[in-house]
C-alpha positions as CSV (number, residue, x, y, z in Angstrom):
1,X,0.0,0.0,0.0
2,X,1.2,3.6,-0.7
3,X,0.5,6.1,2.0
4,X,1.1,9.8,1.1
5,X,3.8,11.3,3.4
6,X,1.3,14.0,4.5
7,X,-1.0,11.3,5.9
8,X,1.8,9.5,7.6
9,X,2.6,12.8,9.3
10,X,-0.9,13.3,10.4
11,X,-0.9,9.7,11.8
12,X,2.3,10.5,13.8
13,X,0.9,13.7,15.0
14,X,-2.3,11.9,16.4
15,X,0.0,9.2,17.8
16,X,2.2,12.0,19.5
17,X,-0.9,13.9,20.6
18,X,0.4,17.0,18.8
19,X,-2.2,17.6,16.1
20,X,-2.2,21.3,16.6
21,X,1.4,21.7,15.5
22,X,0.7,19.5,12.5
23,X,-2.1,21.7,11.4
24,X,-0.1,24.8,12.0
25,X,2.7,23.4,9.8
26,X,0.0,23.0,6.9
27,X,1.4,19.7,5.8
28,X,-1.4,19.3,3.2
29,X,0.3,22.0,1.1
30,X,3.7,20.4,1.2
31,X,5.1,19.0,-2.0
32,X,7.7,16.8,-0.5
33,X,7.7,13.4,-2.0
34,X,9.5,11.6,0.8
35,X,9.6,11.6,4.6
36,X,13.0,13.1,4.9
37,X,12.0,16.3,3.1
38,X,8.6,16.3,4.9
39,X,10.3,16.1,8.3
40,X,12.9,18.7,7.2
41,X,10.2,21.1,6.2
42,X,8.1,20.6,9.4
43,X,11.2,20.9,11.6
44,X,12.3,24.1,9.9
45,X,8.9,25.6,10.3
46,X,8.7,24.6,14.0
47,X,12.3,25.8,14.6
48,X,11.4,29.2,13.0
49,X,8.6,29.7,15.4
50,X,10.9,28.7,18.2
51,X,13.7,31.1,17.2
52,X,11.2,34.0,17.0
53,X,10.1,33.2,20.5
54,X,13.7,32.6,21.7
55,X,15.7,29.5,22.7
56,X,15.0,28.1,26.1
57,X,17.7,28.8,28.6
58,X,18.7,27.4,32.0
59,X,21.2,28.1,34.8
60,X,24.4,26.2,34.6
61,X,27.2,26.2,37.2
62,X,30.8,26.6,36.0
63,X,34.1,27.3,37.8
64,X,36.3,30.2,36.7
65,X,39.3,32.1,38.0
66,X,38.2,35.9,38.2
67,X,39.5,39.1,39.6
68,X,37.9,39.8,43.1
69,X,35.1,37.6,44.3
70,X,31.7,36.7,42.7
71,X,29.4,33.8,43.2
72,X,30.6,30.9,45.5
73,X,34.4,30.8,46.3
74,X,36.2,27.6,45.7
75,X,38.6,28.0,48.7
76,X,40.5,24.8,48.1
77,X,41.5,25.7,44.6
78,X,42.0,29.4,45.4
79,X,44.4,28.6,48.2
80,X,46.3,25.9,46.3
81,X,46.9,28.5,43.4
82,X,47.6,31.3,45.9
83,X,45.1,33.4,44.1
84,X,44.1,35.5,47.1
85,X,47.5,37.1,47.2
86,X,46.9,38.2,43.6
87,X,43.5,39.7,44.4
88,X,41.9,36.9,42.5
89,X,39.7,33.8,43.3
90,X,38.4,30.6,41.9
91,X,34.6,30.9,42.0
92,X,31.6,28.8,41.1
93,X,29.2,30.9,39.0
94,X,25.6,30.4,37.8
95,X,25.0,31.6,34.3
96,X,21.8,31.4,32.2
97,X,22.7,29.8,28.9
98,X,20.9,28.3,25.9
99,X,23.5,25.4,25.9
100,X,21.0,22.9,27.2
101,X,20.3,19.4,26.0
102,X,17.1,20.1,24.1
103,X,18.7,22.9,22.1
104,X,21.8,20.7,21.5
105,X,19.6,17.9,20.2
106,X,17.7,20.2,17.9
107,X,20.8,21.9,16.5
108,X,22.6,18.5,16.0
109,X,19.6,17.1,14.1
110,X,19.4,20.2,11.9
111,X,23.2,19.7,11.1
112,X,22.7,16.0,10.2
113,X,19.7,16.9,8.0
114,X,21.8,19.5,6.2
115,X,24.3,16.7,5.3
116,X,21.6,14.5,3.9
117,X,22.0,14.2,0.1
118,X,18.2,13.8,-0.6
119,X,17.2,17.1,1.0
120,X,16.0,19.8,-1.4
121,X,18.4,22.6,-2.0
122,X,16.1,25.3,-0.7
123,X,15.5,23.3,2.5
124,X,19.3,22.8,2.9
125,X,19.9,26.5,2.7
126,X,17.2,27.3,5.3
127,X,18.6,24.6,7.6
128,X,22.1,26.2,7.5
129,X,20.7,29.7,8.2
130,X,18.9,28.3,11.2
131,X,21.9,26.6,12.5
132,X,23.7,29.9,12.7
133,X,21.1,31.2,15.1
134,X,22.0,28.6,17.7
135,X,24.8,30.7,19.1
136,X,26.2,29.4,22.3
137,X,24.7,25.9,21.7
138,X,27.0,23.0,21.3
139,X,26.7,20.3,18.8
140,X,26.6,16.6,19.9
141,X,28.8,14.1,18.2
142,X,26.2,11.4,18.2
143,X,22.4,11.4,18.4
144,X,21.5,8.4,20.5
145,X,17.9,7.5,21.5
146,X,18.8,7.6,25.1
147,X,19.7,11.4,24.9
148,X,16.1,12.2,23.9
149,X,14.8,10.4,27.0
150,X,16.8,12.6,29.3
151,X,14.9,15.8,28.3
152,X,12.5,16.9,31.0
153,X,9.5,18.9,29.6
154,X,7.6,21.5,31.5
155,X,5.2,24.4,30.7
156,X,7.9,26.7,29.5
157,X,9.6,24.3,27.0
158,X,6.5,22.3,25.8
159,X,7.0,23.6,22.3
160,X,10.1,21.3,22.1
161,X,8.2,18.1,22.6
162,X,6.9,17.8,19.1
163,X,10.1,19.1,17.6
164,X,12.2,16.5,19.5
165,X,9.7,13.7,18.6
166,X,10.6,14.5,14.9
167,X,14.3,14.8,15.7
168,X,14.3,11.5,17.4
169,X,12.6,9.8,14.5
170,X,15.1,11.4,12.2
171,X,18.0,10.4,14.4
172,X,16.8,6.7,14.5
173,X,16.6,6.6,10.7
174,X,19.8,8.5,9.7
175,X,22.6,6.2,8.4
176,X,26.1,7.6,8.3
177,X,29.0,6.0,6.4
178,X,32.1,5.7,8.6
179,X,34.3,5.9,5.6
180,X,32.8,8.7,3.5
181,X,30.7,10.5,6.1
182,X,27.8,10.3,3.6
183,X,24.4,10.5,5.3
184,X,21.2,9.0,4.0
185,X,17.6,8.4,5.4
186,X,16.2,5.0,6.0
187,X,12.4,5.2,5.5
188,X,11.6,2.6,8.1
189,X,8.4,4.3,9.3
190,X,6.4,2.5,6.6
191,X,8.0,-0.9,7.5
192,X,5.7,-3.6,8.6
193,X,7.5,-3.8,11.9
194,X,6.5,-0.2,12.9
195,X,3.4,0.5,11.1
196,X,1.1,-1.8,13.1
197,X,2.0,0.0,16.3
198,X,1.7,3.4,14.7
199,X,-1.7,2.5,13.1
200,X,-3.1,1.3,16.4
201,X,-1.9,4.4,18.4
202,X,-3.1,6.7,15.6
203,X,-6.6,5.2,15.5
204,X,-6.9,5.2,19.3
205,X,-5.8,8.8,19.7
206,X,-7.9,9.9,16.7
207,X,-11.1,8.5,18.4
208,X,-10.0,9.9,21.7
209,X,-9.7,13.3,20.2
210,X,-12.6,13.4,17.8
211,X,-15.2,11.5,19.9
212,X,-15.1,13.9,22.9
213,X,-18.4,12.8,24.3
214,X,-17.4,9.1,24.5
215,X,-15.0,7.2,26.7
216,X,-12.1,5.9,24.6
217,X,-9.1,3.8,25.5
218,X,-7.5,0.4,25.6
219,X,-9.1,-1.9,28.2
220,X,-7.9,-5.1,29.8
221,X,-10.6,-7.9,29.6
222,X,-10.7,-10.5,32.3
223,X,-11.1,-14.1,31.1
224,X,-14.4,-15.7,31.8
225,X,-12.5,-18.8,33.1
226,X,-11.7,-20.6,36.4
227,X,-8.1,-21.6,36.9
228,X,-7.3,-24.9,38.5
229,X,-4.7,-23.2,40.7
230,X,-2.6,-20.1,41.0
231,X,0.0,-21.4,38.6
232,X,-2.5,-22.0,35.9
233,X,-4.0,-18.6,36.4
234,X,-0.5,-16.9,36.1
235,X,0.0,-18.4,32.6
236,X,-3.3,-17.0,31.1
237,X,-2.3,-14.4,28.5
238,X,-3.4,-10.9,29.0
239,X,-6.3,-9.8,26.9
240,X,-6.5,-6.2,26.1
241,X,-8.4,-4.3,23.4
242,X,-6.7,-2.0,21.0
243,X,-9.6,0.5,21.3
244,X,-12.7,0.4,23.4
245,X,-15.3,3.1,22.7
246,X,-17.9,3.5,25.4
247,X,-21.1,5.5,24.5
248,X,-24.4,5.7,26.4
249,X,-26.1,2.9,24.4
250,X,-23.2,1.0,22.7
251,X,-19.7,-0.2,23.4
252,X,-17.5,-0.9,20.5
253,X,-14.4,-3.0,20.6
254,X,-11.9,-2.2,17.8
255,X,-9.0,-4.5,16.9
256,X,-6.7,-2.8,14.4
257,X,-4.7,-4.9,11.9
258,X,-2.0,-3.4,9.7
259,X,-1.0,-6.0,7.1
260,X,-0.3,-6.5,3.5
261,X,-3.5,-8.6,2.9
262,X,-6.9,-7.9,4.4
263,X,-8.2,-11.4,3.6
264,X,-6.7,-14.8,3.7
265,X,-6.6,-17.3,0.8
266,X,-7.7,-20.8,1.2
267,X,-8.8,-23.8,-0.9
268,X,-12.2,-22.4,-1.5
269,X,-11.3,-18.8,-2.1
270,X,-10.8,-15.7,0.0
271,X,-12.2,-15.2,3.5
272,X,-11.8,-13.1,6.6
273,X,-8.6,-14.0,8.4
274,X,-9.7,-16.7,10.9
275,X,-7.2,-15.8,13.6
276,X,-8.3,-12.1,13.6
277,X,-12.0,-13.1,13.8
278,X,-11.4,-15.7,16.5
279,X,-9.5,-13.1,18.6
280,X,-12.3,-10.5,18.2
281,X,-14.9,-13.0,19.1
282,X,-13.0,-14.0,22.2
283,X,-12.9,-10.3,23.2
284,X,-16.6,-10.0,22.8
285,X,-17.6,-13.1,24.7
286,X,-15.2,-12.4,27.6
287,X,-16.2,-8.7,27.7
288,X,-19.8,-9.7,27.7
289,X,-19.2,-11.8,30.9
290,X,-18.0,-8.8,32.7
291,X,-21.4,-7.1,32.5
292,X,-19.7,-3.8,32.8
293,X,-21.8,-2.0,30.1
294,X,-25.3,-1.2,29.1
295,X,-26.8,-1.4,25.6
296,X,-25.3,-3.1,22.6
297,X,-21.8,-4.6,22.4
298,X,-20.2,-4.7,18.9
299,X,-16.7,-5.5,17.5
300,X,-14.8,-4.1,14.6
301,X,-11.7,-5.5,12.7
302,X,-10.1,-2.4,11.2
303,X,-7.6,-2.7,8.3
304,X,-6.0,-0.3,5.9
305,X,-7.2,-0.6,2.4
306,X,-4.8,-2.7,0.3
307,X,-6.4,-3.5,-3.0
308,X,-10.1,-3.3,-2.2
309,X,-12.3,-1.7,0.3
310,X,-14.5,-3.8,2.5
311,X,-17.6,-3.3,4.7
312,X,-18.5,-6.7,5.9
313,X,-21.1,-7.2,8.6
314,X,-22.1,-10.3,10.6
315,X,-24.3,-11.2,13.6
316,X,-22.6,-13.5,16.0
317,X,-24.8,-14.3,18.9
318,X,-26.0,-11.1,20.3
319,X,-23.3,-9.1,18.8
320,X,-22.7,-7.2,15.6
321,X,-19.2,-7.8,14.1
322,X,-17.9,-5.7,11.2
323,X,-14.8,-6.0,9.1
324,X,-13.9,-2.5,7.8
325,X,-11.1,-0.9,5.8
326,X,-9.9,2.7,5.8
327,X,-8.2,4.0,2.7
328,X,-5.0,5.8,3.9
329,X,-4.1,6.8,0.4
330,X,-7.0,9.3,0.1
331,X,-6.6,13.0,0.9
332,X,-6.5,13.5,4.7
333,X,-10.0,15.1,5.0
334,X,-11.5,12.0,3.4
335,X,-9.6,9.7,5.7
336,X,-10.8,11.8,8.6
337,X,-14.4,11.5,7.5
338,X,-14.1,7.8,6.8
339,X,-12.9,6.9,10.3
340,X,-15.7,8.9,11.9
341,X,-18.2,7.2,9.5
342,X,-17.0,3.7,10.7
343,X,-18.1,4.3,14.3
């Protein structure tokens, strides 16, 4: 399946709970044909707003030999160097500086992007101009995922959260040749290994945001089973919905499935994937036993469109079960409307 980069960015923005910044970047107007240029454009736009506001600063303590006395005196060093006799002292000083980790990560990512051969020339020029505005901010030799986890966000630096999400994604997918120093971008966001998780989190956060009058979240379902002993009970697998939508008269259990094929092929033709259907049916029957809801209980298997759209509906016992697809290749507004139409 081919998903436009703009839609992937919207999916990421919902998954990150940062939709406002995505809309502010006007990603639908972007002409970038690949993720590297899209992320570069969005990062440049976000950094421009940040620079207009001013880089975040923090107090840092440093030690310096100075004439007279200021700050906190380092007596041991001052006596050892006999500085007092010279009218000088070694002092510990607090200085407000932009040379903090989140600025270092942002500057270092921009530098790496500027070295990427696939970046459009105009974007590369804008990146170099922005890097020059990071005066007093050091560049990091390596961008490791652990560094991004060390940044602590608060009310005054919240604007950095979305920018550093993009920076981390870029850092994880930049490959650097040790011999030539050449940099290129590995587009693994669309790989099967990462897209199922992104698809699930995107759909859950989409409904959380768009269905404000409903309760939306992932819920653990207890097995309607009695274990022979504590050991047997410990080995029961956890059962948790991808998305549960609770309304006044209906509860909907959604299981998202991001795969290359919506249906399975068998001896007698195509059919709904049996494993997916068994899983959803198990969710419904065990959820039904909890009696923690009123009204109708239904289940939905939600897939991205691969070759064909599907709206299949069944009645299994007392529950409606649907198999639905969403076409992620359509313009974003149509994707938005289609997801709302499903529920």
